[in-house]
Backbone as CSV, one residue per row, in Angstrom:
resi,resn,N_x,N_y,N_z,CA_x,CA_y,CA_z,C_x,C_y,C_z
1,UNK,-22.502,-93.732,-103.420,-21.542,-93.349,-102.405,-20.840,-92.087,-102.878
2,UNK,-20.767,-91.089,-102.002,-20.054,-89.860,-102.318,-18.749,-89.817,-101.544
3,UNK,-17.711,-89.336,-102.190,-16.409,-89.205,-101.546,-16.021,-87.738,-101.569
4,UNK,-15.630,-87.226,-100.426,-15.177,-85.835,-100.334,-13.730,-85.831,-99.871
5,UNK,-12.858,-85.245,-100.658,-11.447,-85.167,-100.281,-11.282,-84.172,-99.144
6,UNK,-10.356,-84.458,-98.250,-10.068,-83.540,-97.142,-9.480,-82.260,-97.703
7,UNK,-9.615,-81.206,-96.958,-9.076,-79.921,-97.417,-7.560,-80.008,-97.526
8,UNK,-7.001,-79.112,-98.264,-5.550,-79.097,-98.484,-4.809,-78.397,-97.356
9,UNK,-5.525,-77.987,-96.319,-4.873,-77.306,-95.199,-3.840,-78.216,-94.556
10,UNK,-2.891,-77.595,-93.893,-1.876,-78.340,-93.163,-2.553,-79.248,-92.146
11,UNK,-2.121,-80.487,-92.080,-2.675,-81.429,-91.124,-3.789,-82.297,-91.680
12,UNK,-4.211,-82.070,-92.907,-5.303,-82.875,-93.467,-4.860,-84.308,-93.735
13,UNK,-3.605,-84.541,-93.957,-3.021,-85.886,-94.108,-3.664,-86.712,-95.212
14,UNK,-4.252,-86.085,-96.179,-4.837,-86.822,-97.289,-6.035,-87.677,-96.909
15,UNK,-6.707,-87.332,-95.832,-7.863,-88.116,-95.379,-9.004,-88.009,-96.383
16,UNK,-9.805,-89.076,-96.473,-11.013,-89.063,-97.290,-12.202,-89.341,-96.388
17,UNK,-13.317,-88.709,-96.699,-14.539,-88.904,-95.926,-15.592,-89.508,-96.839
18,UNK,-16.274,-90.525,-96.345,-17.299,-91.202,-97.131,-18.668,-90.966,-96.523
19,UNK,-19.637,-90.719,-97.357,-21.026,-90.653,-96.909,-21.755,-91.789,-97.624
20,UNK,-22.245,-92.721,-96.855,-22.925,-93.884,-97.423,-24.324,-93.982,-96.833
21,UNK,-25.162,-94.762,-97.468,-26.509,-94.980,-96.951,-26.411,-95.653,-95.587
22,UNK,-27.318,-95.324,-94.683,-27.287,-95.940,-93.351,-27.329,-97.461,-93.437
23,UNK,-26.498,-98.087,-92.654,-26.435,-99.543,-92.523,-26.025,-100.242,-93.810
24,UNK,-25.375,-99.519,-94.712,-24.852,-100.149,-95.927,-23.419,-99.679,-96.124
25,UNK,-22.510,-100.609,-96.095,-21.095,-100.271,-96.255,-20.551,-101.008,-97.471
26,UNK,-20.607,-100.391,-98.650,-20.182,-101.056,-99.883,-18.662,-101.038,-100.058
27,UNK,-17.961,-101.575,-99.078,-16.499,-101.553,-99.081,-15.969,-102.937,-98.729
28,UNK,-14.770,-103.251,-99.185,-14.199,-104.570,-98.862,-13.739,-104.671,-97.411
29,UNK,-13.573,-105.888,-96.942,-13.074,-106.147,-95.591,-11.717,-105.478,-95.393
30,UNK,-11.436,-105.119,-94.150,-10.134,-104.558,-93.747,-9.753,-103.330,-94.573
31,UNK,-10.703,-102.459,-94.823,-10.465,-101.242,-95.605,-9.798,-100.146,-94.783
32,UNK,-10.134,-100.054,-93.493,-9.711,-98.915,-92.691,-8.730,-99.294,-91.593
33,UNK,-7.765,-98.392,-91.350,-6.787,-98.577,-90.279,-7.308,-98.033,-88.956
34,UNK,-8.384,-97.255,-88.990,-9.018,-96.702,-87.795,-10.389,-96.180,-88.203
35,UNK,-11.272,-95.997,-87.206,-12.607,-95.466,-87.493,-13.113,-94.641,-86.314
36,UNK,-13.943,-93.663,-86.634,-14.622,-92.822,-85.647,-16.121,-92.952,-85.890
37,UNK,-16.889,-93.078,-84.822,-18.347,-93.139,-84.944,-18.936,-92.318,-83.804
38,UNK,-19.541,-91.199,-84.144,-20.102,-90.308,-83.138,-21.615,-90.445,-83.090
39,UNK,-22.134,-90.915,-81.975,-23.565,-90.999,-81.700,-24.345,-91.792,-82.749
40,UNK,-23.750,-92.752,-83.384,-24.431,-93.527,-84.421,-25.336,-94.579,-83.805
41,UNK,-24.824,-95.302,-82.850,-25.524,-96.459,-82.282,-26.936,-96.135,-81.799
42,UNK,-27.130,-94.994,-81.189,-28.433,-94.635,-80.649,-29.490,-94.352,-81.695
43,UNK,-29.085,-94.133,-82.923,-30.041,-93.826,-83.984,-30.438,-95.050,-84.799
44,UNK,-29.817,-96.176,-84.535,-30.153,-97.391,-85.274,-31.388,-98.038,-84.660
45,UNK,-32.310,-98.510,-85.491,-33.594,-99.014,-84.990,-33.515,-100.445,-84.459
46,UNK,-33.307,-100.585,-83.181,-33.337,-101.910,-82.562,-31.974,-102.505,-82.288
47,UNK,-31.973,-103.447,-81.360,-30.738,-104.091,-80.911,-30.032,-104.835,-82.046
48,UNK,-30.786,-105.567,-82.859,-30.145,-106.335,-83.934,-29.495,-105.416,-84.960
49,UNK,-30.113,-104.293,-85.260,-29.503,-103.326,-86.191,-28.195,-102.787,-85.615
50,UNK,-28.176,-102.528,-84.306,-26.946,-102.044,-83.671,-25.860,-103.115,-83.692
51,UNK,-26.240,-104.342,-83.433,-25.261,-105.440,-83.497,-24.701,-105.598,-84.907
52,UNK,-25.577,-105.537,-85.910,-25.120,-105.668,-87.296,-24.191,-104.524,-87.671
53,UNK,-24.508,-103.329,-87.225,-23.645,-102.173,-87.480,-22.242,-102.417,-86.924
54,UNK,-22.164,-102.890,-85.678,-20.854,-103.146,-85.066,-20.117,-104.277,-85.770
55,UNK,-20.843,-105.296,-86.217,-20.198,-106.370,-86.994,-19.621,-105.813,-88.292
56,UNK,-20.397,-104.961,-88.975,-19.917,-104.379,-90.228,-18.707,-103.485,-90.015
57,UNK,-18.741,-102.674,-88.968,-17.583,-101.829,-88.672,-16.366,-102.711,-88.386
58,UNK,-16.567,-103.770,-87.612,-15.472,-104.703,-87.339,-14.923,-105.340,-88.608
59,UNK,-15.785,-105.635,-89.536,-15.370,-106.227,-90.816,-14.537,-105.235,-91.622
60,UNK,-14.905,-103.973,-91.565,-14.217,-102.955,-92.350,-12.859,-102.560,-91.778
61,UNK,-12.674,-102.770,-90.483,-11.402,-102.401,-89.852,-10.338,-103.461,-90.083
62,UNK,-9.127,-103.004,-90.247,-7.985,-103.917,-90.312,-7.817,-104.583,-88.949
63,UNK,-7.187,-105.746,-88.897,-6.980,-106.396,-87.601,-6.284,-105.466,-86.606
64,UNK,-6.815,-105.436,-85.397,-6.275,-104.656,-84.284,-6.383,-103.145,-84.491
65,UNK,-7.190,-102.710,-85.448,-7.380,-101.275,-85.699,-8.284,-100.674,-84.620
66,UNK,-8.019,-99.436,-84.229,-8.844,-98.800,-83.196,-10.168,-98.280,-83.753
67,UNK,-11.175,-98.279,-82.877,-12.480,-97.692,-83.166,-12.820,-96.770,-82.004
68,UNK,-13.096,-95.511,-82.301,-13.569,-94.572,-81.288,-15.072,-94.468,-81.483
69,UNK,-15.818,-95.012,-80.539,-17.276,-95.050,-80.594,-17.807,-94.223,-79.433
70,UNK,-18.538,-93.165,-79.731,-19.097,-92.335,-78.670,-20.613,-92.456,-78.678
71,UNK,-21.193,-92.291,-77.502,-22.648,-92.350,-77.384,-23.049,-91.661,-76.092
72,UNK,-24.113,-90.888,-76.143,-24.655,-90.318,-74.920,-25.308,-91.421,-74.112
73,UNK,-25.135,-91.364,-72.809,-25.819,-92.282,-71.909,-26.765,-91.439,-71.068
74,UNK,-28.042,-91.690,-71.240,-29.060,-90.938,-70.512,-29.794,-91.923,-69.612
75,UNK,-29.624,-91.743,-68.328,-30.254,-92.647,-67.370,-31.725,-92.293,-67.178
76,UNK,-32.471,-93.227,-66.642,-33.880,-93.000,-66.340,-34.046,-91.829,-65.382
77,UNK,-33.136,-91.709,-64.446,-33.192,-90.607,-63.482,-33.086,-89.250,-64.185
78,UNK,-32.224,-89.141,-65.148,-32.067,-87.888,-65.891,-33.322,-87.595,-66.708
79,UNK,-33.885,-88.623,-67.315,-35.115,-88.433,-68.103,-36.242,-87.945,-67.201
80,UNK,-36.389,-88.547,-66.032,-37.438,-88.108,-65.094,-37.230,-86.661,-64.671
81,UNK,-36.002,-86.299,-64.358,-35.706,-84.926,-63.934,-36.014,-83.943,-65.065
82,UNK,-35.675,-84.308,-66.278,-35.950,-83.445,-67.425,-37.454,-83.261,-67.613
83,UNK,-38.203,-84.339,-67.525,-39.660,-84.261,-67.677,-40.274,-83.428,-66.561
84,UNK,-39.779,-83.625,-65.350,-40.313,-82.865,-64.203,-40.053,-81.375,-64.416
85,UNK,-38.850,-81.042,-64.862,-38.493,-79.636,-65.105,-39.361,-79.052,-66.218
86,UNK,-39.631,-79.834,-67.260,-40.443,-79.354,-68.385,-41.889,-79.088,-67.977
87,UNK,-42.368,-79.832,-66.982,-43.748,-79.677,-66.527,-43.936,-78.425,-65.692
88,UNK,-42.859,-77.893,-65.135,-42.973,-76.737,-64.236,-42.420,-75.491,-64.814
């Protein structure tokens, strides 16, 4: 696990950033007061892996802590339109 300290610029608030192996969180329960996850869910292989990821994130968050989880939603209609455009 690598830890990178936030920059000393104004507003950094002493934040720390962790880079860990995918789907492995070597941290104790209730470690974080909040969490951000950008486009992670779509890259996990299969429904059970996504469920386990969310369980682990829930385990790492303190009770009632917020989680900002973002994900692109691409409908079948958009995929068809993209393919049609690519063909022409």
